[in-house]
N, C-alpha and C positions, 0 to 999 in steps of 0.2 A: 504494500500500500504506500501511497506517496507521502511526502513530508507534511503536506497541508493538514490532513486530519490529525496527525500527531501533534502539530503545533496547536490546533484547536483544543485537543485534549489537555495540553499543558495550561493553556489559557483558562479553560474551564476549571481546572483544579485550583489555580490561583484565585479565580473569582469566587470559588466556593469558600475558601478560607477568609476572604475579605468580607463577603456579604452574608454568609449563612446565618449569623446571629442577629441580623437586622430584623426589626419589627415589621408587621404586615403593612402598616401605613406610616410613612415618615413624617406626615403632617396632618393634623386634624383639629378643627375648631368647630365648636357648636354653641349656639346661643339662642336667644328667644326669637330672633328675626331670621335665622337661617343657619346653614352649616357649610363647611368646605372640608373635603378630604383629598389628600394627595398621596398617590401611590406610584411605585415604580416597578418596572419589569425589565429584565435583561436576559437575552437569549444568545448563546454562542454555539455554532455548530460547524462541523466539517463534513464535506461530501466527497465521496470517491465514486466515479462512474466508470464502469468497464463497458465500452461501447461495442455495438455490433461491428463486424468487419465490413463496413460499407462506407467508403470515403465520400460518397455523394452527400449523405446525411450527416456523417460524423468524420470530420477531417482527422481527428486523432484517435488512437487506439483506446485511450482513456482520458478522463478529465478529472481535475481536482479543484476544489473550491473551499474557501472558508467564509463564513457569514457571521454577522453580528447585528442584532437589532435591540435598541433600547427604547422603552416606552415611558412617557410621562402620562399618568392618568389622573384626571381631576373630576370629582363629582361634587356638585354643590346644589344648594336650594335656597330659595327665599320664601319664607312663610310656608303655607300648606299647598300653594297652587303653582309654584314655579320651581323647576329644577333644570340643571344642565349637565352635560357630559362632554369631556374633552379627552381625546386619545391622540397624542402626538408621538410619532416614532422617528427615530434616526436609524437608517438601514445602511449597512456597508457590506460589500462583498469583494473578495479577491479570487479570481478564477483563472485557471490555465487557459481557458477558452472563453470568449465573451458569452455571458449567459450561462456558464457552466453550473447547472444546478438550481439557479434562481427561479427558472420557469416552473420547476417541479414544486417549489414551495408556494408559488402563487402570491408572492408579496406585492408584485407590481402587475399592472395590466388591467386592474379592475376599472370598468367603465365609469369614470367620474372625472370631474374637472381637473385639469393639470395646473390650475392657477394657484393651488396651495400645495404643490409638489415642487420642491427645490432640489434639482439634481446638481450638486455642487462638485461632483467628481465623476468623470466619465472618460476612461481611456481603454486601451486594449485589454487590460487585466483587472481594473478596479472600477467600482461604481459605488456612489453614495447618494442617498436620498434623505431629505428631511420633509416629512409629509404629515398632514392632518388625516388620520384614519377615521376619527369621529369628532364631530363638533355639532351639538344639537341642543335645542331648547325645548323643554317639555312643559306644557300648560295643562294643569289637572283641575278639572271641575267635578261636580258631583256625578254627572253622568256622561262625561266626555273627556277624553285625553287627546291632546294634539301635540305631535312632535315635529319640529321643523329643523332641517339641517342634514348633516352627514351622519348616518346611522346605519347599522346592519339591519337587513330585513331577511328573516328566516321563515320560509314557507314550506320547509321540508317536513315530511311525515316519516319517510323511510330514512335509512342511515347511509347506505353506500351509494345507491342510485337514486337521485332526488330530482326528478323531472320538473317538479313544481317550484323548486328553489331557483327562481329566475335571476336573482341578483347576487353575483359573486359566489356561486356554489363551491363547496369543497369537492375535490377529487375523492373518489372512493378510497384511495390508498393514503389519504391525508389523515393521520391519527391525532395530531395536535390541533385542536379546534377551539381553543379558548378565545381567540380574538378573530371573529368573523369580520372581514373588511366592510366598511361603511360605504353607502351610496348616497347621492344627493337626493333627498326625498322629503315629502310631507306625508305624515301618517295620522289619521284620525280614527280613534277606537271608541266605540260606544257600547257599554254593557247592555244586554237585553235580558235582564234577570241574572240569577246566580250562575247559570251554566251556559249562557249564550252570549255571543258578542258579534257585533258588526264592525267591519274595518274597511276604510277607504284609504288607498295609498296612491301617491303619484311619485314617480321616479324619473329624474331627468336623464336623458341620453345625450351623448356628445359625438361629434364627428371624429373619426379616426385621424390621428396625426402622428406618423412614425417619428417625426422630429421632436415631439413633445416628451417630457421627462417620463410620463407614464403611458405613452402611446395614444392619448386622447387629447383633443384640443380643449380650450376653455370656452368654446362656443357651443351653446345648446343646440342640439338637433331634435326638433319636435317630432320628426319622423321616427327617431330612435327612442323617444321617451315613452313612458308606460303609465297606464292608469288601471288600477285593479280594485275590485270590490270583493270582500270575503265575508262569509257568514259561517260561524262555528257554533256548535251546540253539543251537549251530551245527552245520549239516549240509549237505554238498554245496555249500559255498561261500556259503550263505545263513544269516542269523540268523533264527531262528523263535521266536515268542512266542505263548503263549495266555494269556488272562486271563478270570477269571470271578468273580462276586460280586455285591454290591449297591452301587449308586451312588445315594444318596438314595432316592427312591421307585421305583427301577427295578432289576430283576435283569438283569444283562448277561452276555454271553459274547462274547469278541472274539479277534481274531488280529492279529499284526503280523509282516510279513516284509520283509526287506531284504537286498540282495546285488547281485552284478554278473554279467551274462551276457556271454559272449564277450570278457571283459576290456575292455569299453568302454561297455556300456550298464547303468546303474544302474537297479534296480527296487525300488520300495517299495509295499507293500500294507498297508493299515490299515483296520480296521472292527470293528463289533460289532452284535449284535442285542440290543435292550432290551425287556423285558416290564414294563410298569408294575404295581406292586403294588396300585394303586387300581382298583376295579371299573369296568368300562365304558370303559376306555381301551385302545387297540390297541397292539400291539407295533410297533416301528419298527427299521429297519436303516439304519445309517450306514456308508458304505464309500468309501474313497479308493484310487485306483490311480495310481501316479506313475512316470514315466520320466525319467532324467537322464543327461547326458553332459558331460564336461569335455574341451575341446580343448587342444592343446599351447600355444596362444596365450593361455591362461587363461580363455577364454570358457566359461561353464557354462550349460547349458540345462536347465530343469526344466519338465516338463509334468505337470499333475495333473488327474484327472477325479474329481469328487466327487458321490456320490449321497447326498442329504440326506433320509432317510426321514421325518423329522418336519416337513419343509417342505411347501409347497403346490404343486399342479400347475397352478394358474391364478392370475392377478393378483387376481381378485375375491375369492379366499379368503385373501389375505395377512392374517396376524394378528400384529400387533406384540407383543402380550402373550404369546402362545404362543412366539414366536421368542425373546423376552427370557428365557424360562424354560428354553430349550434350552441344551445344552452349547455348541453353536456357533450363535450367533443370526443365522442366515441365513433368508430368507423362502421361497425356492423349493426345488425338489427336485433340480435338476441344475445343476452348475457346472463350468467349466473354468478352469484357471489356467496361464499361461505366464510363466515367470520367466527372466530373463537376468542373469548376473553377469559382470562383466568388470573386470580389473585394467588400467585405462587407463595408469597409470604405477606405479612402485613405491610412490608415496605416495597415489595416487587410486584408489579402488574405486567402481564404479558398479553399481547394481542397477535393473532394470526389471521391473515386474509388471503383467500385465493379467488381470483376472478377468471372466468372462462368465457371466451368469445366463441359462440356456437357456429359462427360462419366459417372461420378458418381454424378453429380448435386450438388457438394459441391461449396461453395461460399466464397469469401474473401472480406470483407468490410473494407475499409481504409479511415481514415480521417486525414487531415493535415492542419495546420493553421500556418501562419507566421504573427507576429506583429512587425512592424518597431519601434524600440526604438529611433533610430537616423539615420543619413545618413550612419553610419558605423556599426550599431549593430542591431540585431533582436532576437526575442524570438519566439520559435515555440513549438507547442504541437500537438501530433498526437497519433492515436491508430489504431490497426488493429484487427478485430474480425472475426474469421473463423466460418463457419457454415457447418457442415457435420458430417458424422459418424466417430467416433474416432477409432484408431487402436485397434485390438483385438490381444493381444500377439504381434507376429512379423508380423501379417497380416494387411495390410492397407485396410480399408473399404472405404476410400475416400482420396483424395489428401489434400484439404484444411482443412478437419477435423482433419488431423494429425498435423496442425500448432498450435502453442500457440497463445493465445490472447496477444497482445503487446501494451504497453503504453509507450510513451516517452516524455520527456520534455527537451528542448535544448536551449542553448544560443550560438550565433555566433557574432563575432566582427572582423572587418577588420581594419587594421591600417598600 
């Protein structure tokens, strides 16, 4: 393995001794008129990628990278009706090849304005961003909550394949999900009794701009903007949700269902049908069905089946450009995922994930472990191994066979 992950490990060890004893919040004030709490988060990791033997997609046999991200988190409020949230992060990466590993983490590229993203370092091997991940104001009334600004929007019901999570969804093999990226939005939530809620949301879209720091301009594109309505309620032991509206250039109608059968089998259903507003394009259906169970020994099993309507039914029709424009950038039509979670010791948690593409029979195996070093710090190790036919020239022979094998070592601390 290259020197970069080893350096990251040494840095992680040093940071642990420096920060592990720190309290959860480094500043907190509370009075009759309001409160303010400041917290911090630091994450350092190294990545090693063993690339497929295809120089069209991968110029190098392997790539190494080190990454660091520091966050300042502020939460505050005035009286009973006003609160705000700020999440500002500084991100730095050093890579043997431009973008080596950063795209896998998904820290940049979220569709949002570049006006509050300062890229102050950008060369062949180094890149650094200072960006607002969240900044929003929440107004709370007796029967209505309104949030304006940059905030995360989570519409997922399933865990691995989430077709209804339209705004900055996590990849299935992303295990660390504490900070979902924010998008520029306004959300209104109105309770309709104890178990029901109606939500309206508007999310701004932006024109693509490869020269911008995050890949998006600071000019609003109304054609790419979204407006959705969602109604959720509980009935017969299940949570039910329906949503409808416009997401970019598509009109969608979707459902989400989750609950438990026979007091031991968890069931999750999520999906939608989308009709493009552009002429000549067909409507597509995206649908996930999931089952899960937790045993008394802490073992959890998750099984998901995903129908990806915008994917292709044969390898020869794979289209990377179309997949990149999709909400979930997968190439095929049918996928299965099997996930296992197990608490090996009170301090060590292990997760395993296997994903199968039923069109080309390629598979991606992922392993992730987290070891708690203290109440505020943890160390994780993970890897992802693809199995499938590698690309031949520019032609893809399988989806996951075109992925690199990935190994990462990571340290995280909260203060």
